[in-house]
N, CA, C, O and CB atoms as a CASP TS submission, in Angstrom:
PFRMAT TS
TARGET T0000
AUTHOR 0000-0000-0000
METHOD Language model
MODEL 1
PARENT N/A
ATOM      1  N   MET     1      38.860  89.279 109.681  1.00  0.00           N
ATOM      2  CA  MET     1      37.829  90.004 110.398  1.00  0.00           C
ATOM      3  C   MET     1      38.448  91.008 111.371  1.00  0.00           C
ATOM      4  O   MET     1      37.981  92.143 111.476  1.00  0.00           O
ATOM      5  CB  MET     1      36.918  89.029 111.143  1.00  0.00           C
ATOM      6  N   GLU     2      39.495  90.592 112.079  1.00  0.00           N
ATOM      7  CA  GLU     2      40.077  91.481 113.080  1.00  0.00           C
ATOM      8  C   GLU     2      40.668  92.733 112.450  1.00  0.00           C
ATOM      9  O   GLU     2      40.514  93.831 112.986  1.00  0.00           O
ATOM     10  CB  GLU     2      41.146  90.751 113.871  1.00  0.00           C
ATOM     11  N   GLU     3      41.348  92.575 111.309  1.00  0.00           N
ATOM     12  CA  GLU     3      41.938  93.737 110.631  1.00  0.00           C
ATOM     13  C   GLU     3      40.861  94.743 110.231  1.00  0.00           C
ATOM     14  O   GLU     3      41.044  95.951 110.382  1.00  0.00           O
ATOM     15  CB  GLU     3      42.728  93.290 109.386  1.00  0.00           C
ATOM     16  N   LYS     4      39.741  94.241 109.721  1.00  0.00           N
ATOM     17  CA  LYS     4      38.643  95.127 109.313  1.00  0.00           C
ATOM     18  C   LYS     4      38.056  95.849 110.519  1.00  0.00           C
ATOM     19  O   LYS     4      37.746  97.038 110.453  1.00  0.00           O
ATOM     20  CB  LYS     4      37.543  94.329 108.587  1.00  0.00           C
ATOM     21  N   LEU     5      37.906  95.118 111.623  1.00  0.00           N
ATOM     22  CA  LEU     5      37.342  95.714 112.835  1.00  0.00           C
ATOM     23  C   LEU     5      38.285  96.773 113.410  1.00  0.00           C
ATOM     24  O   LEU     5      37.837  97.841 113.828  1.00  0.00           O
ATOM     25  CB  LEU     5      37.060  94.625 113.889  1.00  0.00           C
ATOM     26  N   ILE     6      39.578  96.486 113.432  1.00  0.00           N
ATOM     27  CA  ILE     6      40.554  97.478 113.906  1.00  0.00           C
ATOM     28  C   ILE     6      40.490  98.723 113.032  1.00  0.00           C
ATOM     29  O   ILE     6      40.529  99.843 113.541  1.00  0.00           O
ATOM     30  CB  ILE     6      41.991  96.890 113.904  1.00  0.00           C
ATOM     31  N   LYS     7      40.392  98.534 111.726  1.00  0.00           N
ATOM     32  CA  LYS     7      40.331  99.673 110.807  1.00  0.00           C
ATOM     33  C   LYS     7      39.105 100.540 111.090  1.00  0.00           C
ATOM     34  O   LYS     7      39.203 101.767 111.093  1.00  0.00           O
ATOM     35  CB  LYS     7      40.307  99.185 109.349  1.00  0.00           C
ATOM     36  N   ILE     8      37.955  99.914 111.328  1.00  0.00           N
ATOM     37  CA  ILE     8      36.720 100.646 111.637  1.00  0.00           C
ATOM     38  C   ILE     8      36.885 101.439 112.937  1.00  0.00           C
ATOM     39  O   ILE     8      36.566 102.627 112.991  1.00  0.00           O
ATOM     40  CB  ILE     8      35.517  99.668 111.751  1.00  0.00           C
ATOM     41  N   ILE     9      37.383 100.776 113.973  1.00  0.00           N
ATOM     42  CA  ILE     9      37.560 101.437 115.272  1.00  0.00           C
ATOM     43  C   ILE     9      38.567 102.576 115.157  1.00  0.00           C
ATOM     44  O   ILE     9      38.350 103.660 115.699  1.00  0.00           O
ATOM     45  CB  ILE     9      38.023 100.422 116.342  1.00  0.00           C
ATOM     46  N   ASN    10      39.671 102.328 114.449  1.00  0.00           N
ATOM     47  CA  ASN    10      40.698 103.352 114.310  1.00  0.00           C
ATOM     48  C   ASN    10      40.221 104.551 113.501  1.00  0.00           C
ATOM     49  O   ASN    10      40.667 105.671 113.748  1.00  0.00           O
ATOM     50  CB  ASN    10      41.924 102.763 113.667  1.00  0.00           C
ATOM     51  N   THR    11      39.335 104.343 112.550  1.00  0.00           N
ATOM     52  CA  THR    11      38.762 105.457 111.793  1.00  0.00           C
ATOM     53  C   THR    11      38.049 106.417 112.739  1.00  0.00           C
ATOM     54  O   THR    11      38.190 107.635 112.630  1.00  0.00           O
ATOM     55  CB  THR    11      37.784 104.941 110.710  1.00  0.00           C
ATOM     56  N   ILE    12      37.282 105.853 113.668  1.00  0.00           N
ATOM     57  CA  ILE    12      36.547 106.672 114.641  1.00  0.00           C
ATOM     58  C   ILE    12      37.505 107.322 115.625  1.00  0.00           C
ATOM     59  O   ILE    12      37.379 108.510 115.923  1.00  0.00           O
ATOM     60  CB  ILE    12      35.512 105.820 115.398  1.00  0.00           C
ATOM     61  N   LEU    13      38.464 106.550 116.133  1.00  0.00           N
ATOM     62  CA  LEU    13      39.429 107.095 117.090  1.00  0.00           C
ATOM     63  C   LEU    13      40.237 108.232 116.469  1.00  0.00           C
ATOM     64  O   LEU    13      40.474 109.253 117.115  1.00  0.00           O
ATOM     65  CB  LEU    13      40.371 105.990 117.586  1.00  0.00           C
ATOM     66  N   LYS    14      40.655 108.058 115.234  1.00  0.00           N
ATOM     67  CA  LYS    14      41.462 109.074 114.548  1.00  0.00           C
ATOM     68  C   LYS    14      40.679 110.378 114.391  1.00  0.00           C
ATOM     69  O   LYS    14      41.223 111.462 114.605  1.00  0.00           O
ATOM     70  CB  LYS    14      41.916 108.559 113.167  1.00  0.00           C
ATOM     71  N   LYS    15      39.398 110.271 114.015  1.00  0.00           N
ATOM     72  CA  LYS    15      38.559 111.467 113.873  1.00  0.00           C
ATOM     73  C   LYS    15      38.440 112.233 115.181  1.00  0.00           C
ATOM     74  O   LYS    15      38.312 113.457 115.189  1.00  0.00           O
ATOM     75  CB  LYS    15      37.173 111.084 113.376  1.00  0.00           C
ATOM     76  N   GLU    16      38.483 111.499 116.286  1.00  0.00           N
ATOM     77  CA  GLU    16      38.346 112.115 117.607  1.00  0.00           C
ATOM     78  C   GLU    16      39.696 112.558 118.185  1.00  0.00           C
ATOM     79  O   GLU    16      39.756 113.101 119.288  1.00  0.00           O
ATOM     80  CB  GLU    16      37.673 111.141 118.565  1.00  0.00           C
ATOM     81  N   GLY    17      40.776 112.322 117.433  1.00  0.00           N
ATOM     82  CA  GLY    17      42.107 112.702 117.908  1.00  0.00           C
ATOM     83  C   GLY    17      42.648 111.803 118.997  1.00  0.00           C
ATOM     84  O   GLY    17      43.493 112.220 119.789  1.00  0.00           O
ATOM     85  N   ARG    18      42.166 110.571 119.043  1.00  0.00           N
ATOM     86  CA  ARG    18      42.599 109.628 120.071  1.00  0.00           C
ATOM     87  C   ARG    18      43.627 108.656 119.505  1.00  0.00           C
ATOM     88  O   ARG    18      43.767 108.517 118.290  1.00  0.00           O
ATOM     89  CB  ARG    18      41.395 108.859 120.641  1.00  0.00           C
ATOM     90  N   THR    19      44.332 107.996 120.392  1.00  0.00           N
ATOM     91  CA  THR    19      45.333 107.006 120.008  1.00  0.00           C
ATOM     92  C   THR    19      44.667 105.802 119.357  1.00  0.00           C
ATOM     93  O   THR    19      43.687 105.257 119.867  1.00  0.00           O
ATOM     94  CB  THR    19      46.156 106.566 121.230  1.00  0.00           C
ATOM     95  N   GLU    20      45.226 105.400 118.214  1.00  0.00           N
ATOM     96  CA  GLU    20      44.663 104.263 117.486  1.00  0.00           C
ATOM     97  C   GLU    20      45.149 102.943 118.086  1.00  0.00           C
ATOM     98  O   GLU    20      46.177 102.891 118.760  1.00  0.00           O
ATOM     99  CB  GLU    20      45.038 104.341 115.995  1.00  0.00           C
ATOM    100  N   LEU    21      44.388 101.880 117.825  1.00  0.00           N
ATOM    101  CA  LEU    21      44.730 100.539 118.306  1.00  0.00           C
ATOM    102  C   LEU    21      45.699  99.864 117.352  1.00  0.00           C
ATOM    103  O   LEU    21      45.616 100.047 116.138  1.00  0.00           O
ATOM    104  CB  LEU    21      43.465  99.680 118.473  1.00  0.00           C
ATOM    105  N   ASN    22      46.620  99.081 117.906  1.00  0.00           N
ATOM    106  CA  ASN    22      47.499  98.258 117.086  1.00  0.00           C
ATOM    107  C   ASN    22      46.963  96.843 116.959  1.00  0.00           C
ATOM    108  O   ASN    22      47.197  96.164 115.959  1.00  0.00           O
ATOM    109  CB  ASN    22      48.904  98.234 117.671  1.00  0.00           C
ATOM    110  N   ASN    23      46.244  96.408 117.980  1.00  0.00           N
ATOM    111  CA  ASN    23      45.638  95.079 117.962  1.00  0.00           C
ATOM    112  C   ASN    23      44.365  95.107 118.806  1.00  0.00           C
ATOM    113  O   ASN    23      44.122  96.039 119.572  1.00  0.00           O
ATOM    114  CB  ASN    23      46.635  93.998 118.490  1.00  0.00           C
ATOM    115  N   LEU    24      43.569  94.066 118.642  1.00  0.00           N
ATOM    116  CA  LEU    24      42.315  93.976 119.383  1.00  0.00           C
ATOM    117  C   LEU    24      42.559  93.356 120.755  1.00  0.00           C
ATOM    118  O   LEU    24      42.960  92.196 120.857  1.00  0.00           O
ATOM    119  CB  LEU    24      41.274  93.153 118.595  1.00  0.00           C
ATOM    120  N   GLU    25      42.321  94.111 121.778  1.00  0.00           N
ATOM    121  CA  GLU    25      42.350  93.586 123.136  1.00  0.00           C
ATOM    122  C   GLU    25      40.901  93.393 123.532  1.00  0.00           C
ATOM    123  O   GLU    25      40.168  94.355 123.763  1.00  0.00           O
ATOM    124  CB  GLU    25      43.117  94.546 124.140  1.00  0.00           C
ATOM    125  N   GLU    26      40.501  92.139 123.605  1.00  0.00           N
ATOM    126  CA  GLU    26      39.084  91.813 123.750  1.00  0.00           C
ATOM    127  C   GLU    26      38.438  92.360 125.014  1.00  0.00           C
ATOM    128  O   GLU    26      37.217  92.510 125.059  1.00  0.00           O
ATOM    129  CB  GLU    26      38.914  90.343 123.723  1.00  0.00           C
ATOM    130  N   ASP    27      39.223  92.659 126.039  1.00  0.00           N
ATOM    131  CA  ASP    27      38.631  93.143 127.285  1.00  0.00           C
ATOM    132  C   ASP    27      38.477  94.660 127.319  1.00  0.00           C
ATOM    133  O   ASP    27      38.032  95.209 128.326  1.00  0.00           O
ATOM    134  CB  ASP    27      39.469  92.697 128.455  1.00  0.00           C
ATOM    135  N   LEU    28      38.841  95.353 126.223  1.00  0.00           N
ATOM    136  CA  LEU    28      38.677  96.808 126.178  1.00  0.00           C
ATOM    137  C   LEU    28      37.203  97.194 126.147  1.00  0.00           C
ATOM    138  O   LEU    28      36.393  96.582 125.450  1.00  0.00           O
ATOM    139  CB  LEU    28      39.398  97.389 124.957  1.00  0.00           C
ATOM    140  N   SER    29      36.882  98.216 126.912  1.00  0.00           N
ATOM    141  CA  SER    29      35.523  98.761 126.935  1.00  0.00           C
ATOM    142  C   SER    29      35.420  99.888 125.909  1.00  0.00           C
ATOM    143  O   SER    29      36.294 100.751 125.832  1.00  0.00           O
ATOM    144  CB  SER    29      35.147  99.275 128.363  1.00  0.00           C
ATOM    145  N   LEU    30      34.352  99.870 125.129  1.00  0.00           N
ATOM    146  CA  LEU    30      34.141 100.928 124.145  1.00  0.00           C
ATOM    147  C   LEU    30      34.031 102.284 124.830  1.00  0.00           C
ATOM    148  O   LEU    30      34.591 103.273 124.358  1.00  0.00           O
ATOM    149  CB  LEU    30      32.879 100.648 123.315  1.00  0.00           C
ATOM    150  N   ARG    31      33.324 102.325 125.921  1.00  0.00           N
ATOM    151  CA  ARG    31      33.092 103.589 126.619  1.00  0.00           C
ATOM    152  C   ARG    31      34.250 103.970 127.538  1.00  0.00           C
ATOM    153  O   ARG    31      34.795 105.069 127.440  1.00  0.00           O
ATOM    154  CB  ARG    31      31.811 103.507 127.424  1.00  0.00           C
ATOM    155  N   ASP    32      34.620 103.052 128.431  1.00  0.00           N
ATOM    156  CA  ASP    32      35.597 103.373 129.466  1.00  0.00           C
ATOM    157  C   ASP    32      37.030 103.455 128.933  1.00  0.00           C
ATOM    158  O   ASP    32      37.772 104.366 129.300  1.00  0.00           O
ATOM    159  CB  ASP    32      35.528 102.343 130.563  1.00  0.00           C
ATOM    160  N   ASP    33      37.421 102.519 128.076  1.00  0.00           N
ATOM    161  CA  ASP    33      38.805 102.468 127.603  1.00  0.00           C
ATOM    162  C   ASP    33      39.029 103.265 126.321  1.00  0.00           C
ATOM    163  O   ASP    33      40.062 103.917 126.166  1.00  0.00           O
ATOM    164  CB  ASP    33      39.212 101.038 127.378  1.00  0.00           C
ATOM    165  N   LEU    34      38.073 103.213 125.411  1.00  0.00           N
ATOM    166  CA  LEU    34      38.231 103.904 124.124  1.00  0.00           C
ATOM    167  C   LEU    34      37.580 105.285 124.125  1.00  0.00           C
ATOM    168  O   LEU    34      37.833 106.087 123.226  1.00  0.00           O
ATOM    169  CB  LEU    34      37.636 103.063 123.005  1.00  0.00           C
ATOM    170  N   GLY    35      36.750 105.567 125.119  1.00  0.00           N
ATOM    171  CA  GLY    35      36.125 106.880 125.242  1.00  0.00           C
ATOM    172  C   GLY    35      35.020 107.151 124.234  1.00  0.00           C
ATOM    173  O   GLY    35      34.734 108.307 123.924  1.00  0.00           O
ATOM    174  N   PHE    36      34.395 106.093 123.718  1.00  0.00           N
ATOM    175  CA  PHE    36      33.313 106.278 122.746  1.00  0.00           C
ATOM    176  C   PHE    36      32.083 106.877 123.422  1.00  0.00           C
ATOM    177  O   PHE    36      31.675 106.443 124.499  1.00  0.00           O
ATOM    178  CB  PHE    36      32.951 104.936 122.074  1.00  0.00           C
ATOM    179  N   ASP    37      31.506 107.878 122.773  1.00  0.00           N
ATOM    180  CA  ASP    37      30.235 108.431 123.232  1.00  0.00           C
ATOM    181  C   ASP    37      29.125 107.867 122.338  1.00  0.00           C
ATOM    182  O   ASP    37      29.377 107.006 121.496  1.00  0.00           O
ATOM    183  CB  ASP    37      30.251 110.009 123.199  1.00  0.00           C
ATOM    184  N   SER    38      27.909 108.354 122.527  1.00  0.00           N
ATOM    185  CA  SER    38      26.774 107.791 121.785  1.00  0.00           C
ATOM    186  C   SER    38      26.910 107.986 120.276  1.00  0.00           C
ATOM    187  O   SER    38      26.501 107.121 119.502  1.00  0.00           O
ATOM    188  CB  SER    38      25.477 108.423 122.265  1.00  0.00           C
ATOM    189  N   LEU    39      27.476 109.106 119.855  1.00  0.00           N
ATOM    190  CA  LEU    39      27.671 109.320 118.418  1.00  0.00           C
ATOM    191  C   LEU    39      28.724 108.374 117.856  1.00  0.00           C
ATOM    192  O   LEU    39      28.563 107.852 116.753  1.00  0.00           O
ATOM    193  CB  LEU    39      28.076 110.771 118.145  1.00  0.00           C
ATOM    194  N   ASN    40      29.797 108.150 118.604  1.00  0.00           N
ATOM    195  CA  ASN    40      30.818 107.192 118.176  1.00  0.00           C
ATOM    196  C   ASN    40      30.236 105.788 118.076  1.00  0.00           C
ATOM    197  O   ASN    40      30.538 105.051 117.138  1.00  0.00           O
ATOM    198  CB  ASN    40      32.007 107.203 119.148  1.00  0.00           C
ATOM    199  N   LEU    41      29.407 105.422 119.038  1.00  0.00           N
ATOM    200  CA  LEU    41      28.788 104.096 119.034  1.00  0.00           C
ATOM    201  C   LEU    41      27.834 103.938 117.857  1.00  0.00           C
ATOM    202  O   LEU    41      27.760 102.870 117.249  1.00  0.00           O
ATOM    203  CB  LEU    41      28.044 103.851 120.349  1.00  0.00           C
ATOM    204  N   ALA    42      27.103 105.005 117.538  1.00  0.00           N
ATOM    205  CA  ALA    42      26.205 104.951 116.385  1.00  0.00           C
ATOM    206  C   ALA    42      27.005 104.765 115.098  1.00  0.00           C
ATOM    207  O   ALA    42      26.632 103.962 114.242  1.00  0.00           O
ATOM    208  CB  ALA    42      25.346 106.231 116.304  1.00  0.00           C
ATOM    209  N   GLU    43      28.099 105.505 114.961  1.00  0.00           N
ATOM    210  CA  GLU    43      28.939 105.361 113.772  1.00  0.00           C
ATOM    211  C   GLU    43      29.540 103.960 113.707  1.00  0.00           C
ATOM    212  O   GLU    43      29.586 103.352 112.637  1.00  0.00           O
ATOM    213  CB  GLU    43      30.057 106.422 113.768  1.00  0.00           C
ATOM    214  N   LEU    44      29.998 103.449 114.845  1.00  0.00           N
ATOM    215  CA  LEU    44      30.547 102.105 114.901  1.00  0.00           C
ATOM    216  C   LEU    44      29.516 101.076 114.448  1.00  0.00           C
ATOM    217  O   LEU    44      29.829 100.174 113.670  1.00  0.00           O
ATOM    218  CB  LEU    44      31.028 101.786 116.315  1.00  0.00           C
ATOM    219  N   THR    45      28.292 101.214 114.934  1.00  0.00           N
ATOM    220  CA  THR    45      27.219 100.287 114.575  1.00  0.00           C
ATOM    221  C   THR    45      26.977 100.286 113.072  1.00  0.00           C
ATOM    222  O   THR    45      26.869  99.223 112.460  1.00  0.00           O
ATOM    223  CB  THR    45      25.928 100.651 115.313  1.00  0.00           C
ATOM    224  N   VAL    46      26.891 101.460 112.480  1.00  0.00           N
ATOM    225  CA  VAL    46      26.637 101.569 111.034  1.00  0.00           C
ATOM    226  C   VAL    46      27.789 100.972 110.248  1.00  0.00           C
ATOM    227  O   VAL    46      27.566 100.220 109.298  1.00  0.00           O
ATOM    228  CB  VAL    46      26.422 103.042 110.624  1.00  0.00           C
ATOM    229  N   ARG    47      29.016 101.294 110.627  1.00  0.00           N
ATOM    230  CA  ARG    47      30.188 100.788 109.896  1.00  0.00           C
ATOM    231  C   ARG    47      30.296  99.268 109.991  1.00  0.00           C
ATOM    232  O   ARG    47      30.613  98.607 109.002  1.00  0.00           O
ATOM    233  CB  ARG    47      31.470 101.434 110.436  1.00  0.00           C
ATOM    234  N   ILE    48      30.035  98.712 111.170  1.00  0.00           N
ATOM    235  CA  ILE    48      30.093  97.254 111.340  1.00  0.00           C
ATOM    236  C   ILE    48      28.970  96.585 110.556  1.00  0.00           C
ATOM    237  O   ILE    48      29.178  95.540 109.939  1.00  0.00           O
ATOM    238  CB  ILE    48      30.002  96.872 112.836  1.00  0.00           C
ATOM    239  N   GLU    49      27.791  97.178 110.578  1.00  0.00           N
ATOM    240  CA  GLU    49      26.675  96.599 109.831  1.00  0.00           C
ATOM    241  C   GLU    49      26.964  96.630 108.327  1.00  0.00           C
ATOM    242  O   GLU    49      26.654  95.672 107.619  1.00  0.00           O
ATOM    243  CB  GLU    49      25.364  97.357 110.143  1.00  0.00           C
ATOM    244  N   ASP    50      27.551  97.715 107.842  1.00  0.00           N
ATOM    245  CA  ASP    50      27.911  97.799 106.421  1.00  0.00           C
ATOM    246  C   ASP    50      28.965  96.761 106.049  1.00  0.00           C
ATOM    247  O   ASP    50      28.880  96.135 104.993  1.00  0.00           O
ATOM    248  CB  ASP    50      28.424  99.204 106.084  1.00  0.00           C
ATOM    249  N   GLU    51      29.944  96.581 106.908  1.00  0.00           N
ATOM    250  CA  GLU    51      31.069  95.688 106.601  1.00  0.00           C
ATOM    251  C   GLU    51      30.737  94.219 106.815  1.00  0.00           C
ATOM    252  O   GLU    51      31.097  93.372 105.998  1.00  0.00           O
ATOM    253  CB  GLU    51      32.261  96.056 107.448  1.00  0.00           C
ATOM    254  N   PHE    52      30.046  93.914 107.920  1.00  0.00           N
ATOM    255  CA  PHE    52      29.837  92.527 108.317  1.00  0.00           C
ATOM    256  C   PHE    52      28.377  92.067 108.241  1.00  0.00           C
ATOM    257  O   PHE    52      28.101  90.874 108.370  1.00  0.00           O
ATOM    258  CB  PHE    52      30.340  92.335 109.709  1.00  0.00           C
ATOM    259  N   GLY    53      27.445  92.996 108.034  1.00  0.00           N
ATOM    260  CA  GLY    53      26.035  92.631 107.935  1.00  0.00           C
ATOM    261  C   GLY    53      25.407  92.238 109.256  1.00  0.00           C
ATOM    262  O   GLY    53      24.441  91.476 109.283  1.00  0.00           O
ATOM    263  N   VAL    54      25.946  92.749 110.353  1.00  0.00           N
ATOM    264  CA  VAL    54      25.387  92.420 111.660  1.00  0.00           C
ATOM    265  C   VAL    54      25.191  93.706 112.465  1.00  0.00           C
ATOM    266  O   VAL    54      26.050  94.588 112.477  1.00  0.00           O
ATOM    267  CB  VAL    54      26.309  91.425 112.424  1.00  0.00           C
ATOM    268  N   ASP    55      24.031  93.788 113.141  1.00  0.00           N
ATOM    269  CA  ASP    55      23.737  94.919 114.025  1.00  0.00           C
ATOM    270  C   ASP    55      24.188  94.527 115.425  1.00  0.00           C
ATOM    271  O   ASP    55      23.551  93.700 116.077  1.00  0.00           O
ATOM    272  CB  ASP    55      22.203  95.300 114.001  1.00  0.00           C
ATOM    273  N   ILE    56      25.294  95.125 115.890  1.00  0.00           N
ATOM    274  CA  ILE    56      25.860  94.717 117.176  1.00  0.00           C
ATOM    275  C   ILE    56      24.980  95.062 118.366  1.00  0.00           C
ATOM    276  O   ILE    56      25.137  94.478 119.438  1.00  0.00           O
ATOM    277  CB  ILE    56      27.198  95.351 117.358  1.00  0.00           C
ATOM    278  N   PHE    57      24.057  95.999 118.197  1.00  0.00           N
ATOM    279  CA  PHE    57      23.163  96.393 119.290  1.00  0.00           C
ATOM    280  C   PHE    57      21.742  95.852 119.111  1.00  0.00           C
ATOM    281  O   PHE    57      20.809  96.317 119.765  1.00  0.00           O
ATOM    282  CB  PHE    57      23.120  97.907 119.400  1.00  0.00           C
ATOM    283  N   GLU    58      21.586  94.878 118.229  1.00  0.00           N
ATOM    284  CA  GLU    58      20.254  94.352 117.943  1.00  0.00           C
ATOM    285  C   GLU    58      19.590  93.729 119.171  1.00  0.00           C
ATOM    286  O   GLU    58      18.413  93.974 119.439  1.00  0.00           O
ATOM    287  CB  GLU    58      20.338  93.326 116.836  1.00  0.00           C
ATOM    288  N   ASP    59      20.343  92.931 119.907  1.00  0.00           N
ATOM    289  CA  ASP    59      19.758  92.205 121.036  1.00  0.00           C
ATOM    290  C   ASP    59      19.887  92.938 122.363  1.00  0.00           C
ATOM    291  O   ASP    59      18.975  92.906 123.189  1.00  0.00           O
ATOM    292  CB  ASP    59      20.398  90.860 121.155  1.00  0.00           C
ATOM    293  N   ASP    60      21.012  93.590 122.561  1.00  0.00           N
ATOM    294  CA  ASP    60      21.229  94.339 123.797  1.00  0.00           C
ATOM    295  C   ASP    60      22.433  95.242 123.620  1.00  0.00           C
ATOM    296  O   ASP    60      23.004  95.324 122.533  1.00  0.00           O
ATOM    297  CB  ASP    60      21.429  93.386 125.004  1.00  0.00           C
ATOM    298  N   ILE    61      22.813  95.912 124.680  1.00  0.00           N
ATOM    299  CA  ILE    61      23.933  96.845 124.638  1.00  0.00           C
ATOM    300  C   ILE    61      25.242  96.063 124.757  1.00  0.00           C
ATOM    301  O   ILE    61      25.380  95.194 125.619  1.00  0.00           O
ATOM    302  CB  ILE    61      23.817  97.907 125.772  1.00  0.00           C
ATOM    303  N   VAL    62      26.190  96.379 123.891  1.00  0.00           N
ATOM    304  CA  VAL    62      27.517  95.785 123.991  1.00  0.00           C
ATOM    305  C   VAL    62      28.481  96.860 124.484  1.00  0.00           C
ATOM    306  O   VAL    62      28.297  98.048 124.216  1.00  0.00           O
ATOM    307  CB  VAL    62      27.983  95.193 122.616  1.00  0.00           C
ATOM    308  N   ASP    63      29.506  96.427 125.206  1.00  0.00           N
ATOM    309  CA  ASP    63      30.496  97.372 125.714  1.00  0.00           C
ATOM    310  C   ASP    63      31.917  96.897 125.452  1.00  0.00           C
ATOM    311  O   ASP    63      32.797  97.718 125.194  1.00  0.00           O
ATOM    312  CB  ASP    63      30.294  97.594 127.202  1.00  0.00           C
ATOM    313  N   LYS    64      32.159  95.613 125.511  1.00  0.00           N
ATOM    314  CA  LYS    64      33.504  95.059 125.344  1.00  0.00           C
ATOM    315  C   LYS    64      33.740  94.666 123.883  1.00  0.00           C
ATOM    316  O   LYS    64      32.814  94.277 123.171  1.00  0.00           O
ATOM    317  CB  LYS    64      33.706  93.836 126.271  1.00  0.00           C
ATOM    318  N   LEU    65      34.995  94.776 123.457  1.00  0.00           N
ATOM    319  CA  LEU    65      35.333  94.352 122.101  1.00  0.00           C
ATOM    320  C   LEU    65      35.035  92.871 121.899  1.00  0.00           C
ATOM    321  O   LEU    65      34.676  92.456 120.797  1.00  0.00           O
ATOM    322  CB  LEU    65      36.806  94.637 121.805  1.00  0.00           C
ATOM    323  N   SER    66      35.180  92.077 122.947  1.00  0.00           N
ATOM    324  CA  SER    66      34.891  90.641 122.840  1.00  0.00           C
ATOM    325  C   SER    66      33.428  90.399 122.447  1.00  0.00           C
ATOM    326  O   SER    66      33.135  89.462 121.704  1.00  0.00           O
ATOM    327  CB  SER    66      35.204  89.931 124.174  1.00  0.00           C
ATOM    328  N   GLU    67      32.518  91.232 122.939  1.00  0.00           N
ATOM    329  CA  GLU    67      31.098  91.084 122.599  1.00  0.00           C
ATOM    330  C   GLU    67      30.861  91.374 121.123  1.00  0.00           C
ATOM    331  O   GLU    67      30.054  90.706 120.476  1.00  0.00           O
ATOM    332  CB  GLU    67      30.234  92.018 123.466  1.00  0.00           C
ATOM    333  N   ILE    68      31.560  92.367 120.591  1.00  0.00           N
ATOM    334  CA  ILE    68      31.432  92.689 119.167  1.00  0.00           C
ATOM    335  C   ILE    68      31.992  91.541 118.338  1.00  0.00           C
ATOM    336  O   ILE    68      31.371  91.117 117.364  1.00  0.00           O
ATOM    337  CB  ILE    68      32.165  94.018 118.825  1.00  0.00           C
ATOM    338  N   ILE    69      33.150  91.041 118.716  1.00  0.00           N
ATOM    339  CA  ILE    69      33.772  89.930 117.983  1.00  0.00           C
ATOM    340  C   ILE    69      32.858  88.725 117.973  1.00  0.00           C
ATOM    341  O   ILE    69      32.690  88.083 116.936  1.00  0.00           O
ATOM    342  CB  ILE    69      35.128  89.557 118.600  1.00  0.00           C
ATOM    343  N   ASN    70      32.256  88.401 119.125  1.00  0.00           N
ATOM    344  CA  ASN    70      31.341  87.265 119.209  1.00  0.00           C
ATOM    345  C   ASN    70      30.129  87.434 118.312  1.00  0.00           C
ATOM    346  O   ASN    70      29.686  86.476 117.678  1.00  0.00           O
ATOM    347  CB  ASN    70      30.890  87.065 120.633  1.00  0.00           C
ATOM    348  N   LYS    71      29.584  88.656 118.254  1.00  0.00           N
ATOM    349  CA  LYS    71      28.424  88.909 117.390  1.00  0.00           C
ATOM    350  C   LYS    71      28.804  88.771 115.917  1.00  0.00           C
ATOM    351  O   LYS    71      28.051  88.198 115.130  1.00  0.00           O
ATOM    352  CB  LYS    71      27.846  90.314 117.658  1.00  0.00           C
ATOM    353  N   ILE    72      29.966  89.294 115.548  1.00  0.00           N
ATOM    354  CA  ILE    72      30.411  89.182 114.158  1.00  0.00           C
ATOM    355  C   ILE    72      30.673  87.722 113.806  1.00  0.00           C
ATOM    356  O   ILE    72      30.240  87.253 112.754  1.00  0.00           O
ATOM    357  CB  ILE    72      31.681  90.028 113.920  1.00  0.00           C
ATOM    358  N   ASN    73      31.367  87.009 114.662  1.00  0.00           N
ATOM    359  CA  ASN    73      31.673  85.599 114.413  1.00  0.00           C
ATOM    360  C   ASN    73      30.411  84.748 114.373  1.00  0.00           C
ATOM    361  O   ASN    73      30.342  83.765 113.634  1.00  0.00           O
ATOM    362  CB  ASN    73      32.621  85.067 115.483  1.00  0.00           C
ATOM    363  N   GLY    74      29.415  85.125 115.166  1.00  0.00           N
ATOM    364  CA  GLY    74      28.150  84.380 115.172  1.00  0.00           C
ATOM    365  C   GLY    74      27.357  84.558 113.898  1.00  0.00           C
ATOM    366  O   GLY    74      26.488  83.742 113.588  1.00  0.00           O
ATOM    367  N   SER    75      27.645  85.617 113.150  1.00  0.00           N
ATOM    368  CA  SER    75      26.908  85.886 111.913  1.00  0.00           C
ATOM    369  C   SER    75      27.585  85.279 110.696  1.00  0.00           C
ATOM    370  O   SER    75      26.994  85.211 109.618  1.00  0.00           O
ATOM    371  CB  SER    75      26.752  87.378 111.713  1.00  0.00           C
ATOM    372  N   GLU    76      28.832  84.836 110.869  1.00  0.00           N
ATOM    373  CA  GLU    76      29.576  84.277 109.735  1.00  0.00           C
ATOM    374  C   GLU    76      29.344  82.796 109.578  1.00  0.00           C
ATOM    375  O   GLU    76      29.899  82.177 108.669  1.00  0.00           O
ATOM    376  CB  GLU    76      31.052  84.539 109.893  1.00  0.00           C
TER
END
């Protein structure tokens, strides 16, 4: 699961010309640390839903990678 999630995040980061992740640091903020804007978050949501079958923003707003991991793990 982690490799797939890193690949999804890195796809978005690479398109934006940002430094890619080597590993998942669960305390990273999507907005503050990775610099994701609303379009990046929308793309992330679609890619995660396609890959894992879970809508990470279904219940509320997520910001930390740990929240995404918990939502994905909760659906498996």
